Backbone atoms as SQL, in Angstrom:
CREATE TABLE atoms (id INTEGER PRIMARY KEY, chain TEXT, resi INTEGER, resn TEXT, atom TEXT, x REAL, y REAL, z REAL);
INSERT INTO atoms VALUES
  (1, 'A', 1, 'MET', 'N', 97.561, 112.830, 60.917),
  (2, 'A', 1, 'MET', 'CA', 96.618, 111.925, 60.289),
  (3, 'A', 1, 'MET', 'C', 97.313, 111.238, 59.119),
  (4, 'A', 2, 'PRO', 'N', 97.221, 109.900, 59.010),
  (5, 'A', 2, 'PRO', 'CA', 97.853, 109.218, 57.896),
  (6, 'A', 2, 'PRO', 'C', 97.227, 109.616, 56.575),
  (7, 'A', 3, 'LEU', 'N', 98.036, 109.690, 55.552),
  (8, 'A', 3, 'LEU', 'CA', 97.576, 109.983, 54.210),
  (9, 'A', 3, 'LEU', 'C', 97.429, 108.671, 53.459),
  (10, 'A', 4, 'ARG', 'N', 96.557, 108.627, 52.494),
  (11, 'A', 4, 'ARG', 'CA', 96.352, 107.413, 51.715),
  (12, 'A', 4, 'ARG', 'C', 97.332, 107.401, 50.559),
  (13, 'A', 5, 'LEU', 'N', 98.066, 106.323, 50.427),
  (14, 'A', 5, 'LEU', 'CA', 99.005, 106.170, 49.328),
  (15, 'A', 5, 'LEU', 'C', 98.222, 105.808, 48.087),
  (16, 'A', 6, 'ARG', 'N', 98.354, 106.582, 47.036),
  (17, 'A', 6, 'ARG', 'CA', 97.504, 106.392, 45.864),
  (18, 'A', 6, 'ARG', 'C', 98.223, 105.737, 44.689),
  (19, 'A', 7, 'GLU', 'N', 99.485, 105.446, 44.800),
  (20, 'A', 7, 'GLU', 'CA', 100.169, 104.794, 43.690),
  (21, 'A', 7, 'GLU', 'C', 99.655, 103.366, 43.517),
  (22, 'A', 8, 'ALA', 'N', 99.719, 102.881, 42.297),
  (23, 'A', 8, 'ALA', 'CA', 99.250, 101.524, 42.010),
  (24, 'A', 8, 'ALA', 'C', 100.294, 100.488, 42.399),
  (25, 'A', 9, 'PHE', 'N', 101.500, 100.909, 42.674),
  (26, 'A', 9, 'PHE', 'CA', 102.577, 99.964, 42.964),
  (27, 'A', 9, 'PHE', 'C', 103.402, 100.489, 44.133),
  (28, 'A', 10, 'VAL', 'N', 103.632, 99.659, 45.099),
  (29, 'A', 10, 'VAL', 'CA', 104.475, 100.009, 46.233),
  (30, 'A', 10, 'VAL', 'C', 105.543, 98.946, 46.341),
  (31, 'A', 11, 'ALA', 'N', 106.774, 99.344, 46.530),
  (32, 'A', 11, 'ALA', 'CA', 107.841, 98.361, 46.708),
  (33, 'A', 11, 'ALA', 'C', 108.459, 98.562, 48.081),
  (34, 'A', 12, 'LEU', 'N', 108.666, 97.487, 48.761),
  (35, 'A', 12, 'LEU', 'CA', 109.325, 97.523, 50.057),
  (36, 'A', 12, 'LEU', 'C', 110.774, 97.146, 49.809),
  (37, 'A', 13, 'LEU', 'N', 111.684, 98.049, 50.107),
  (38, 'A', 13, 'LEU', 'CA', 113.095, 97.785, 49.911),
  (39, 'A', 13, 'LEU', 'C', 113.681, 97.283, 51.212),
  (40, 'A', 14, 'LEU', 'N', 114.207, 96.098, 51.168),
  (41, 'A', 14, 'LEU', 'CA', 114.754, 95.479, 52.365),
  (42, 'A', 14, 'LEU', 'C', 116.264, 95.654, 52.364),
  (43, 'A', 15, 'THR', 'N', 116.711, 96.788, 52.870),
  (44, 'A', 15, 'THR', 'CA', 118.131, 97.079, 52.912),
  (45, 'A', 15, 'THR', 'C', 118.550, 97.357, 54.344),
  (46, 'A', 16, 'ALA', 'N', 119.790, 97.123, 54.637),
  (47, 'A', 16, 'ALA', 'CA', 120.286, 97.298, 55.998),
  (48, 'A', 16, 'ALA', 'C', 120.371, 98.768, 56.385),
  (49, 'A', 17, 'ALA', 'N', 120.767, 99.626, 55.459),
  (50, 'A', 17, 'ALA', 'CA', 120.920, 101.043, 55.772),
  (51, 'A', 17, 'ALA', 'C', 120.392, 101.873, 54.618),
  (52, 'A', 18, 'ALA', 'N', 119.875, 103.040, 54.934),
  (53, 'A', 18, 'ALA', 'CA', 119.351, 103.933, 53.899),
  (54, 'A', 18, 'ALA', 'C', 120.504, 104.631, 53.190),
  (55, 'A', 19, 'ALA', 'N', 120.295, 104.928, 51.927),
  (56, 'A', 19, 'ALA', 'CA', 121.308, 105.645, 51.158),
  (57, 'A', 19, 'ALA', 'C', 121.317, 107.106, 51.592),
  (58, 'A', 20, 'PRO', 'N', 122.459, 107.759, 51.498),
  (59, 'A', 20, 'PRO', 'CA', 122.510, 109.191, 51.816),
  (60, 'A', 20, 'PRO', 'C', 121.581, 109.967, 50.883),
  (61, 'A', 21, 'PRO', 'N', 121.018, 111.088, 51.354),
  (62, 'A', 21, 'PRO', 'CA', 120.109, 111.879, 50.527),
  (63, 'A', 21, 'PRO', 'C', 120.745, 112.250, 49.197),
  (64, 'A', 22, 'GLY', 'N', 119.964, 112.169, 48.123),
  (65, 'A', 22, 'GLY', 'CA', 120.444, 112.546, 46.804),
  (66, 'A', 22, 'GLY', 'C', 121.286, 111.492, 46.109),
  (67, 'A', 23, 'GLU', 'N', 121.571, 110.401, 46.765),
  (68, 'A', 23, 'GLU', 'CA', 122.395, 109.352, 46.172),
  (69, 'A', 23, 'GLU', 'C', 121.484, 108.226, 45.683),
  (70, 'A', 24, 'ILE', 'N', 121.754, 107.711, 44.487),
  (71, 'A', 24, 'ILE', 'CA', 120.962, 106.614, 43.939),
  (72, 'A', 24, 'ILE', 'C', 121.512, 105.304, 44.469),
  (73, 'A', 25, 'GLN', 'N', 120.601, 104.484, 44.953),
  (74, 'A', 25, 'GLN', 'CA', 120.990, 103.179, 45.474),
  (75, 'A', 25, 'GLN', 'C', 120.305, 102.106, 44.634),
  (76, 'A', 26, 'HIS', 'N', 121.070, 101.160, 44.130),
  (77, 'A', 26, 'HIS', 'CA', 120.523, 100.059, 43.344),
  (78, 'A', 26, 'HIS', 'C', 120.283, 98.883, 44.272),
  (79, 'A', 27, 'VAL', 'N', 119.056, 98.371, 44.241),
  (80, 'A', 27, 'VAL', 'CA', 118.675, 97.262, 45.111),
  (81, 'A', 27, 'VAL', 'C', 118.402, 96.051, 44.223),
  (82, 'A', 28, 'PRO', 'N', 119.054, 94.925, 44.509),
  (83, 'A', 28, 'PRO', 'CA', 118.799, 93.716, 43.715),
  (84, 'A', 28, 'PRO', 'C', 117.331, 93.295, 43.812),
  (85, 'A', 29, 'MET', 'N', 116.792, 92.782, 42.715),
  (86, 'A', 29, 'MET', 'CA', 115.383, 92.383, 42.675),
  (87, 'A', 29, 'MET', 'C', 115.037, 91.335, 43.724),
  (88, 'A', 30, 'ASP', 'N', 115.987, 90.490, 44.099),
  (89, 'A', 30, 'ASP', 'CA', 115.680, 89.465, 45.102),
  (90, 'A', 30, 'ASP', 'C', 115.582, 90.045, 46.513),
  (91, 'A', 31, 'GLN', 'N', 115.844, 91.335, 46.668),
  (92, 'A', 31, 'GLN', 'CA', 115.716, 91.993, 47.963),
  (93, 'A', 31, 'GLN', 'C', 114.537, 92.962, 47.989),
  (94, 'A', 32, 'THR', 'N', 113.647, 92.867, 46.994),
  (95, 'A', 32, 'THR', 'CA', 112.471, 93.732, 46.939),
  (96, 'A', 32, 'THR', 'C', 111.216, 92.870, 46.868),
  (97, 'A', 33, 'LEU', 'N', 110.101, 93.481, 47.224),
  (98, 'A', 33, 'LEU', 'CA', 108.825, 92.788, 47.193),
  (99, 'A', 33, 'LEU', 'C', 107.737, 93.802, 46.872),
  (100, 'A', 34, 'ALA', 'N', 107.019, 93.599, 45.767),
  (101, 'A', 34, 'ALA', 'CA', 105.847, 94.422, 45.476),
  (102, 'A', 34, 'ALA', 'C', 104.762, 93.936, 46.423),
  (103, 'A', 35, 'ILE', 'N', 104.255, 94.797, 47.268),
  (104, 'A', 35, 'ILE', 'CA', 103.407, 94.312, 48.357),
  (105, 'A', 35, 'ILE', 'C', 101.911, 94.444, 48.118),
  (106, 'A', 36, 'LEU', 'N', 101.465, 95.419, 47.336),
  (107, 'A', 36, 'LEU', 'CA', 100.029, 95.584, 47.132),
  (108, 'A', 36, 'LEU', 'C', 99.468, 94.400, 46.361),
  (109, 'A', 37, 'GLY', 'N', 98.374, 93.850, 46.871),
  (110, 'A', 37, 'GLY', 'CA', 97.734, 92.714, 46.234),
  (111, 'A', 37, 'GLY', 'C', 98.229, 91.366, 46.723),
  (112, 'A', 38, 'HIS', 'N', 99.324, 91.357, 47.499),
  (113, 'A', 38, 'HIS', 'CA', 99.857, 90.088, 48.006),
  (114, 'A', 38, 'HIS', 'C', 98.981, 89.531, 49.120),
  (115, 'A', 39, 'LYS', 'N', 98.938, 88.200, 49.193),
  (116, 'A', 39, 'LYS', 'CA', 98.219, 87.531, 50.275),
  (117, 'A', 39, 'LYS', 'C', 98.902, 87.813, 51.603),
  (118, 'A', 40, 'VAL', 'N', 98.098, 87.873, 52.654),
  (119, 'A', 40, 'VAL', 'CA', 98.584, 88.055, 54.021),
  (120, 'A', 40, 'VAL', 'C', 98.199, 86.804, 54.800),
  (121, 'A', 41, 'ALA', 'N', 99.145, 86.277, 55.569),
  (122, 'A', 41, 'ALA', 'CA', 98.911, 85.072, 56.360),
  (123, 'A', 41, 'ALA', 'C', 98.896, 85.416, 57.840),
  (124, 'A', 42, 'ASP', 'N', 98.185, 84.588, 58.630),
  (125, 'A', 42, 'ASP', 'CA', 98.217, 84.757, 60.082),
  (126, 'A', 42, 'ASP', 'C', 99.483, 84.091, 60.625),
  (127, 'A', 43, 'PRO', 'N', 99.754, 84.192, 61.923),
  (128, 'A', 43, 'PRO', 'CA', 100.994, 83.620, 62.473),
  (129, 'A', 43, 'PRO', 'C', 101.153, 82.108, 62.233),
  (130, 'A', 44, 'GLU', 'N', 100.028, 81.401, 62.007),
  (131, 'A', 44, 'GLU', 'CA', 100.098, 79.957, 61.756),
  (132, 'A', 44, 'GLU', 'C', 100.282, 79.634, 60.279),
  (133, 'A', 45, 'GLY', 'N', 100.316, 80.656, 59.417),
  (134, 'A', 45, 'GLY', 'CA', 100.530, 80.437, 57.990),
  (135, 'A', 45, 'GLY', 'C', 99.271, 80.321, 57.162),
  (136, 'A', 46, 'LYS', 'N', 98.085, 80.527, 57.752),
  (137, 'A', 46, 'LYS', 'CA', 96.828, 80.455, 57.011),
  (138, 'A', 46, 'LYS', 'C', 96.587, 81.784, 56.291),
  (139, 'A', 47, 'ASP', 'N', 96.282, 81.715, 54.981),
  (140, 'A', 47, 'ASP', 'CA', 95.967, 82.919, 54.223),
  (141, 'A', 47, 'ASP', 'C', 94.677, 83.525, 54.753),
  (142, 'A', 48, 'ILE', 'N', 94.720, 84.839, 55.067),
  (143, 'A', 48, 'ILE', 'CA', 93.557, 85.489, 55.674),
  (144, 'A', 48, 'ILE', 'C', 93.037, 86.681, 54.877),
  (145, 'A', 49, 'GLY', 'N', 93.804, 87.180, 53.927),
  (146, 'A', 49, 'GLY', 'CA', 93.361, 88.329, 53.148),
  (147, 'A', 49, 'GLY', 'C', 94.458, 88.819, 52.229),
  (148, 'A', 50, 'ARG', 'N', 94.249, 90.026, 51.700),
  (149, 'A', 50, 'ARG', 'CA', 95.226, 90.645, 50.801),
  (150, 'A', 50, 'ARG', 'C', 95.517, 92.078, 51.259),
  (151, 'A', 51, 'LEU', 'N', 96.778, 92.466, 51.128),
  (152, 'A', 51, 'LEU', 'CA', 97.179, 93.842, 51.422),
  (153, 'A', 51, 'LEU', 'C', 96.768, 94.699, 50.233),
  (154, 'A', 52, 'VAL', 'N', 95.852, 95.640, 50.463),
  (155, 'A', 52, 'VAL', 'CA', 95.299, 96.412, 49.351),
  (156, 'A', 52, 'VAL', 'C', 95.689, 97.893, 49.364),
  (157, 'A', 53, 'ASP', 'N', 96.230, 98.374, 50.473),
  (158, 'A', 53, 'ASP', 'CA', 96.617, 99.789, 50.529),
  (159, 'A', 53, 'ASP', 'C', 97.612, 99.996, 51.665),
  (160, 'A', 54, 'VAL', 'N', 98.329, 101.095, 51.594),
  (161, 'A', 54, 'VAL', 'CA', 99.268, 101.488, 52.643),
  (162, 'A', 54, 'VAL', 'C', 98.940, 102.925, 53.026),
  (163, 'A', 55, 'LEU', 'N', 98.822, 103.188, 54.325),
  (164, 'A', 55, 'LEU', 'CA', 98.583, 104.540, 54.820),
  (165, 'A', 55, 'LEU', 'C', 99.908, 105.093, 55.318),
  (166, 'A', 56, 'VAL', 'N', 100.262, 106.291, 54.856),
  (167, 'A', 56, 'VAL', 'CA', 101.531, 106.896, 55.238),
  (168, 'A', 56, 'VAL', 'C', 101.286, 108.175, 56.026),
  (169, 'A', 57, 'GLY', 'N', 102.233, 108.505, 56.910),
  (170, 'A', 57, 'GLY', 'CA', 102.159, 109.730, 57.691),
  (171, 'A', 57, 'GLY', 'C', 102.676, 110.914, 56.904),
  (172, 'A', 58, 'GLY', 'N', 102.668, 112.067, 57.539),
  (173, 'A', 58, 'GLY', 'CA', 103.106, 113.299, 56.903),
  (174, 'A', 58, 'GLY', 'C', 104.545, 113.285, 56.434),
  (175, 'A', 59, 'GLU', 'N', 105.376, 112.444, 57.036),
  (176, 'A', 59, 'GLU', 'CA', 106.782, 112.330, 56.645),
  (177, 'A', 59, 'GLU', 'C', 106.988, 111.290, 55.539),
  (178, 'A', 60, 'GLY', 'N', 105.903, 110.653, 55.104),
  (179, 'A', 60, 'GLY', 'CA', 106.004, 109.663, 54.041),
  (180, 'A', 60, 'GLY', 'C', 106.345, 108.261, 54.516),
  (181, 'A', 61, 'GLN', 'N', 106.344, 108.032, 55.827),
  (182, 'A', 61, 'GLN', 'CA', 106.651, 106.710, 56.378),
  (183, 'A', 61, 'GLN', 'C', 105.364, 105.903, 56.538),
  (184, 'A', 62, 'PRO', 'N', 105.397, 104.587, 56.251),
  (185, 'A', 62, 'PRO', 'CA', 104.196, 103.766, 56.413),
  (186, 'A', 62, 'PRO', 'C', 103.724, 103.768, 57.864),
  (187, 'A', 63, 'GLN', 'N', 102.432, 103.948, 58.060),
  (188, 'A', 63, 'GLN', 'CA', 101.825, 103.927, 59.390),
  (189, 'A', 63, 'GLN', 'C', 100.923, 102.713, 59.571),
  (190, 'A', 64, 'ALA', 'N', 100.259, 102.305, 58.483),
  (191, 'A', 64, 'ALA', 'CA', 99.311, 101.188, 58.563),
  (192, 'A', 64, 'ALA', 'C', 99.166, 100.530, 57.205),
  (193, 'A', 65, 'GLY', 'N', 98.763, 99.268, 57.240),
  (194, 'A', 65, 'GLY', 'CA', 98.424, 98.537, 56.030),
  (195, 'A', 65, 'GLY', 'C', 96.937, 98.251, 56.050),
  (196, 'A', 66, 'VAL', 'N', 96.281, 98.357, 54.903),
  (197, 'A', 66, 'VAL', 'CA', 94.859, 98.050, 54.799),
  (198, 'A', 66, 'VAL', 'C', 94.740, 96.661, 54.188),
  (199, 'A', 67, 'ILE', 'N', 94.062, 95.771, 54.916),
  (200, 'A', 67, 'ILE', 'CA', 93.926, 94.388, 54.487),
  (201, 'A', 67, 'ILE', 'C', 92.463, 94.105, 54.199),
  (202, 'A', 68, 'ASP', 'N', 92.221, 93.470, 53.063),
  (203, 'A', 68, 'ASP', 'CA', 90.880, 93.079, 52.643),
  (204, 'A', 68, 'ASP', 'C', 90.687, 91.613, 53.031),
  (205, 'A', 69, 'PHE', 'N', 89.695, 91.350, 53.869),
  (206, 'A', 69, 'PHE', 'CA', 89.421, 90.009, 54.377),
  (207, 'A', 69, 'PHE', 'C', 88.134, 89.465, 53.786),
  (208, 'A', 70, 'GLY', 'N', 88.150, 88.205, 53.439),
  (209, 'A', 70, 'GLY', 'CA', 86.941, 87.495, 53.045),
  (210, 'A', 70, 'GLY', 'C', 86.332, 87.970, 51.756),
  (211, 'A', 71, 'GLY', 'N', 85.132, 87.475, 51.517),
  (212, 'A', 71, 'GLY', 'CA', 84.376, 87.865, 50.342),
  (213, 'A', 71, 'GLY', 'C', 84.847, 87.165, 49.079),
  (214, 'A', 72, 'PHE', 'N', 84.131, 87.411, 48.011),
  (215, 'A', 72, 'PHE', 'CA', 84.461, 86.871, 46.704),
  (216, 'A', 72, 'PHE', 'C', 84.229, 87.967, 45.688),
  (217, 'A', 73, 'LEU', 'N', 85.277, 88.350, 44.961),
  (218, 'A', 73, 'LEU', 'CA', 85.219, 89.415, 43.970),
  (219, 'A', 73, 'LEU', 'C', 84.666, 90.713, 44.556),
  (220, 'A', 74, 'GLY', 'N', 85.079, 90.998, 45.793),
  (221, 'A', 74, 'GLY', 'CA', 84.682, 92.243, 46.439),
  (222, 'A', 74, 'GLY', 'C', 83.344, 92.211, 47.156),
  (223, 'A', 75, 'VAL', 'N', 82.576, 91.129, 46.985),
  (224, 'A', 75, 'VAL', 'CA', 81.272, 91.014, 47.642),
  (225, 'A', 75, 'VAL', 'C', 81.463, 90.311, 48.976),
  (226, 'A', 76, 'GLY', 'N', 80.992, 90.940, 50.043),
  (227, 'A', 76, 'GLY', 'CA', 81.107, 90.347, 51.372),
  (228, 'A', 76, 'GLY', 'C', 82.471, 90.533, 52.006),
  (229, 'A', 77, 'SER', 'N', 83.308, 91.323, 51.390),
  (230, 'A', 77, 'SER', 'CA', 84.639, 91.536, 51.962),
  (231, 'A', 77, 'SER', 'C', 84.592, 92.641, 53.004),
  (232, 'A', 78, 'ARG', 'N', 85.628, 92.698, 53.810),
  (233, 'A', 78, 'ARG', 'CA', 85.737, 93.678, 54.895),
  (234, 'A', 78, 'ARG', 'C', 87.191, 94.118, 54.967),
  (235, 'A', 79, 'LYS', 'N', 87.426, 95.412, 55.080),
  (236, 'A', 79, 'LYS', 'CA', 88.781, 95.940, 55.173),
  (237, 'A', 79, 'LYS', 'C', 89.039, 96.450, 56.581),
  (238, 'A', 80, 'ILE', 'N', 90.273, 96.209, 57.060),
  (239, 'A', 80, 'ILE', 'CA', 90.702, 96.820, 58.313),
  (240, 'A', 80, 'ILE', 'C', 92.094, 97.403, 58.103),
  (241, 'A', 81, 'ALA', 'N', 92.407, 98.427, 58.872),
  (242, 'A', 81, 'ALA', 'CA', 93.742, 99.029, 58.850),
  (243, 'A', 81, 'ALA', 'C', 94.493, 98.508, 60.065),
  (244, 'A', 82, 'VAL', 'N', 95.693, 97.989, 59.845),
  (245, 'A', 82, 'VAL', 'CA', 96.503, 97.451, 60.938),
  (246, 'A', 82, 'VAL', 'C', 97.814, 98.219, 61.039),
  (247, 'A', 83, 'GLU', 'N', 98.290, 98.355, 62.250),
  (248, 'A', 83, 'GLU', 'CA', 99.553, 99.044, 62.480),
  (249, 'A', 83, 'GLU', 'C', 100.647, 98.403, 61.627),
  (250, 'A', 84, 'TRP', 'N', 101.481, 99.235, 61.018),
  (251, 'A', 84, 'TRP', 'CA', 102.530, 98.767, 60.105),
  (252, 'A', 84, 'TRP', 'C', 103.452, 97.749, 60.777),
  (253, 'A', 85, 'SER', 'N', 103.758, 97.956, 62.064),
  (254, 'A', 85, 'SER', 'CA', 104.671, 97.048, 62.756),
  (255, 'A', 85, 'SER', 'C', 104.060, 95.665, 62.993),
  (256, 'A', 86, 'ALA', 'N', 102.741, 95.512, 62.785),
  (257, 'A', 86, 'ALA', 'CA', 102.101, 94.210, 62.930),
  (258, 'A', 86, 'ALA', 'C', 102.276, 93.343, 61.685),
  (259, 'A', 87, 'LEU', 'N', 102.780, 93.952, 60.606),
  (260, 'A', 87, 'LEU', 'CA', 103.034, 93.223, 59.362),
  (261, 'A', 87, 'LEU', 'C', 104.509, 92.861, 59.279),
  (262, 'A', 88, 'HIS', 'N', 104.778, 91.652, 58.800),
  (263, 'A', 88, 'HIS', 'CA', 106.165, 91.186, 58.634),
  (264, 'A', 88, 'HIS', 'C', 106.349, 90.714, 57.201),
  (265, 'A', 89, 'PHE', 'N', 107.471, 91.115, 56.602),
  (266, 'A', 89, 'PHE', 'CA', 107.721, 90.851, 55.192),
  (267, 'A', 89, 'PHE', 'C', 108.907, 89.907, 55.024),
  (268, 'A', 90, 'ALA', 'N', 108.700, 88.875, 54.205),
  (269, 'A', 90, 'ALA', 'CA', 109.745, 87.894, 53.915),
  (270, 'A', 90, 'ALA', 'C', 109.732, 87.619, 52.410),
  (271, 'A', 91, 'PRO', 'N', 110.434, 88.440, 51.613),
  (272, 'A', 91, 'PRO', 'CA', 110.391, 88.270, 50.162),
  (273, 'A', 91, 'PRO', 'C', 110.831, 86.883, 49.701),
  (274, 'A', 92, 'GLY', 'N', 111.679, 86.211, 50.459),
  (275, 'A', 92, 'GLY', 'CA', 112.151, 84.889, 50.078),
  (276, 'A', 92, 'GLY', 'C', 111.150, 83.781, 50.313),
  (277, 'A', 93, 'ASP', 'N', 110.102, 84.041, 51.094),
  (278, 'A', 93, 'ASP', 'CA', 109.078, 83.034, 51.387),
  (279, 'A', 93, 'ASP', 'C', 107.975, 83.169, 50.345),
  (280, 'A', 94, 'THR', 'N', 108.006, 82.339, 49.321),
  (281, 'A', 94, 'THR', 'CA', 107.043, 82.476, 48.229),
  (282, 'A', 94, 'THR', 'C', 105.619, 82.136, 48.642),
  (283, 'A', 95, 'LYS', 'N', 105.427, 81.288, 49.644),
  (284, 'A', 95, 'LYS', 'CA', 104.075, 80.930, 50.090),
  (285, 'A', 95, 'LYS', 'C', 103.463, 81.990, 50.992),
  (286, 'A', 96, 'HIS', 'N', 104.268, 82.587, 51.881),
  (287, 'A', 96, 'HIS', 'CA', 103.769, 83.564, 52.843),
  (288, 'A', 96, 'HIS', 'C', 104.735, 84.742, 52.960),
  (289, 'A', 97, 'PRO', 'N', 104.781, 85.595, 51.920),
  (290, 'A', 97, 'PRO', 'CA', 105.721, 86.723, 51.990),
  (291, 'A', 97, 'PRO', 'C', 105.318, 87.796, 52.993),
  (292, 'A', 98, 'ILE', 'N', 104.018, 87.828, 53.385),
  (293, 'A', 98, 'ILE', 'CA', 103.540, 88.819, 54.355),
  (294, 'A', 98, 'ILE', 'C', 102.751, 88.096, 55.438),
  (295, 'A', 99, 'THR', 'N', 103.120, 88.340, 56.692),
  (296, 'A', 99, 'THR', 'CA', 102.367, 87.767, 57.809),
  (297, 'A', 99, 'THR', 'C', 101.905, 88.895, 58.724),
  (298, 'A', 100, 'LEU', 'N', 100.824, 88.616, 59.449),
  (299, 'A', 100, 'LEU', 'CA', 100.201, 89.591, 60.334),
  (300, 'A', 100, 'LEU', 'C', 100.150, 89.035, 61.748),
  (301, 'A', 101, 'ASP', 'N', 100.516, 89.853, 62.719),
  (302, 'A', 101, 'ASP', 'CA', 100.547, 89.457, 64.134),
  (303, 'A', 101, 'ASP', 'C', 99.200, 89.592, 64.828),
  (304, 'A', 102, 'LEU', 'N', 98.116, 89.217, 64.179),
  (305, 'A', 102, 'LEU', 'CA', 96.798, 89.267, 64.813),
  (306, 'A', 102, 'LEU', 'C', 96.122, 87.912, 64.678),
  (307, 'A', 103, 'THR', 'N', 95.336, 87.553, 65.678),
  (308, 'A', 103, 'THR', 'CA', 94.581, 86.308, 65.632),
  (309, 'A', 103, 'THR', 'C', 93.279, 86.534, 64.860),
  (310, 'A', 104, 'GLN', 'N', 92.605, 85.448, 64.518),
  (311, 'A', 104, 'GLN', 'CA', 91.317, 85.550, 63.835),
  (312, 'A', 104, 'GLN', 'C', 90.315, 86.343, 64.677),
  (313, 'A', 105, 'ASP', 'N', 90.307, 86.128, 65.993),
  (314, 'A', 105, 'ASP', 'CA', 89.382, 86.847, 66.872),
  (315, 'A', 105, 'ASP', 'C', 89.680, 88.352, 66.885),
  (316, 'A', 106, 'GLN', 'N', 90.962, 88.728, 66.890),
  (317, 'A', 106, 'GLN', 'CA', 91.332, 90.147, 66.869),
  (318, 'A', 106, 'GLN', 'C', 90.921, 90.786, 65.548),
  (319, 'A', 107, 'ILE', 'N', 91.053, 90.045, 64.466),
  (320, 'A', 107, 'ILE', 'CA', 90.661, 90.565, 63.151),
  (321, 'A', 107, 'ILE', 'C', 89.144, 90.773, 63.107),
  (322, 'A', 108, 'LYS', 'N', 88.394, 89.799, 63.591),
  (323, 'A', 108, 'LYS', 'CA', 86.930, 89.907, 63.590),
  (324, 'A', 108, 'LYS', 'C', 86.443, 91.060, 64.456),
  (325, 'A', 109, 'ALA', 'N', 87.143, 91.352, 65.541),
  (326, 'A', 109, 'ALA', 'CA', 86.743, 92.426, 66.458),
  (327, 'A', 109, 'ALA', 'C', 87.197, 93.811, 65.988),
  (328, 'A', 110, 'ALA', 'N', 88.057, 93.867, 64.995),
  (329, 'A', 110, 'ALA', 'CA', 88.615, 95.146, 64.537),
  (330, 'A', 110, 'ALA', 'C', 87.562, 95.984, 63.826),
  (331, 'A', 111, 'PRO', 'N', 87.631, 97.312, 64.012),
  (332, 'A', 111, 'PRO', 'CA', 86.690, 98.189, 63.290),
  (333, 'A', 111, 'PRO', 'C', 87.003, 98.182, 61.796),
  (334, 'A', 112, 'GLU', 'N', 85.959, 98.287, 61.009),
  (335, 'A', 112, 'GLU', 'CA', 86.126, 98.266, 59.553),
  (336, 'A', 112, 'GLU', 'C', 86.687, 99.591, 59.052),
  (337, 'A', 113, 'TYR', 'N', 87.575, 99.502, 58.064),
  (338, 'A', 113, 'TYR', 'CA', 88.121, 100.672, 57.385),
  (339, 'A', 113, 'TYR', 'C', 87.247, 100.911, 56.163),
  (340, 'A', 114, 'LYS', 'N', 86.500, 102.039, 56.177),
  (341, 'A', 114, 'LYS', 'CA', 85.531, 102.269, 55.104),
  (342, 'A', 114, 'LYS', 'C', 85.845, 103.459, 54.225),
  (343, 'A', 115, 'ASP', 'N', 86.205, 104.571, 54.808),
  (344, 'A', 115, 'ASP', 'CA', 86.261, 105.826, 54.073),
  (345, 'A', 115, 'ASP', 'C', 87.667, 106.411, 54.132),
  (346, 'A', 116, 'ALA', 'N', 88.328, 106.474, 52.973),
  (347, 'A', 116, 'ALA', 'CA', 89.687, 106.999, 52.910),
  (348, 'A', 116, 'ALA', 'C', 89.749, 108.490, 53.249),
  (349, 'A', 117, 'ALA', 'N', 88.624, 109.186, 53.195),
  (350, 'A', 117, 'ALA', 'CA', 88.601, 110.617, 53.477),
  (351, 'A', 117, 'ALA', 'C', 88.529, 110.909, 54.981),
  (352, 'A', 118, 'LYS', 'N', 88.264, 109.878, 55.790),
  (353, 'A', 118, 'LYS', 'CA', 88.149, 110.058, 57.233),
  (354, 'A', 118, 'LYS', 'C', 89.351, 109.423, 57.939),
  (355, 'A', 119, 'PRO', 'N', 89.634, 109.841, 59.181),
  (356, 'A', 119, 'PRO', 'CA', 90.717, 109.193, 59.925),
  (357, 'A', 119, 'PRO', 'C', 90.474, 107.685, 60.031),
  (358, 'A', 120, 'ALA', 'N', 91.525, 106.916, 59.868),
  (359, 'A', 120, 'ALA', 'CA', 91.402, 105.454, 59.867),
  (360, 'A', 120, 'ALA', 'C', 91.531, 104.893, 61.275),
  (361, 'A', 121, 'PRO', 'N', 90.609, 104.005, 61.664),
  (362, 'A', 121, 'PRO', 'CA', 90.801, 103.283, 62.926),
  (363, 'A', 121, 'PRO', 'C', 91.865, 102.203, 62.682),
  (364, 'A', 122, 'VAL', 'N', 93.011, 102.319, 63.345),
  (365, 'A', 122, 'VAL', 'CA', 94.131, 101.399, 63.095),
  (366, 'A', 122, 'VAL', 'C', 94.233, 100.403, 64.254),
  (367, 'A', 123, 'VAL', 'N', 94.263, 99.117, 63.908),
  (368, 'A', 123, 'VAL', 'CA', 94.377, 98.057, 64.897),
  (369, 'A', 123, 'VAL', 'C', 95.858, 97.876, 65.244),
  (370, 'A', 124, 'VAL', 'N', 96.137, 97.860, 66.547),
  (371, 'A', 124, 'VAL', 'CA', 97.504, 97.704, 67.033),
  (372, 'A', 124, 'VAL', 'C', 97.679, 96.268, 67.524),
  (373, 'A', 125, 'ALA', 'N', 98.754, 95.626, 67.112),
  (374, 'A', 125, 'ALA', 'CA', 99.022, 94.248, 67.549),
  (375, 'A', 125, 'ALA', 'C', 99.401, 94.254, 69.028),
  (376, 'A', 126, 'PRO', 'N', 98.912, 93.269, 69.782),
  (377, 'A', 126, 'PRO', 'CA', 99.288, 93.195, 71.198),
  (378, 'A', 126, 'PRO', 'C', 100.772, 92.836, 71.340),
  (379, 'A', 127, 'GLU', 'N', 101.366, 93.313, 72.428),
  (380, 'A', 127, 'GLU', 'CA', 102.767, 92.980, 72.668),
  (381, 'A', 127, 'GLU', 'C', 102.880, 91.519, 73.059),
  (382, 'A', 128, 'ALA', 'N', 103.959, 90.895, 72.620),
  (383, 'A', 128, 'ALA', 'CA', 104.209, 89.493, 72.975),
  (384, 'A', 128, 'ALA', 'C', 104.564, 89.400, 74.450),
  (385, 'A', 129, 'PRO', 'N', 104.098, 88.338, 75.130),
  (386, 'A', 129, 'PRO', 'CA', 104.454, 88.179, 76.554),
  (387, 'A', 129, 'PRO', 'C', 105.955, 88.001, 76.722),
  (388, 'A', 130, 'ARG', 'N', 106.475, 88.547, 77.791),
  (389, 'A', 130, 'ARG', 'CA', 107.933, 88.479, 78.002),
  (390, 'A', 130, 'ARG', 'C', 108.264, 87.445, 79.011);
């Protein structure tokens, strides 16, 4: 069962290879992206919501992202959990640093993520046609 990440700040390190255990690795700021609170865009570049939480598995690896859609100041908003691989990160793209591989119809049909104490229904992105 994924665990809820409770830190106020999450950084995604975009590096080619992981550092050996116990070794400190310095990552240039232009290769990092603070992801919580960032806007999420659909494949066409339209802003659709904000990434508000990350769900991690028992090994500490991201399993899903929680995205808050719609509403104003929390009123009328709806959250869904999406498979981590459905999110794409581009720190160099200042307009759309995070994109999601789901259509508006898939987002509307997704079950709402309501209770962090219960297992999260995670939406999986469909595979691209080959």
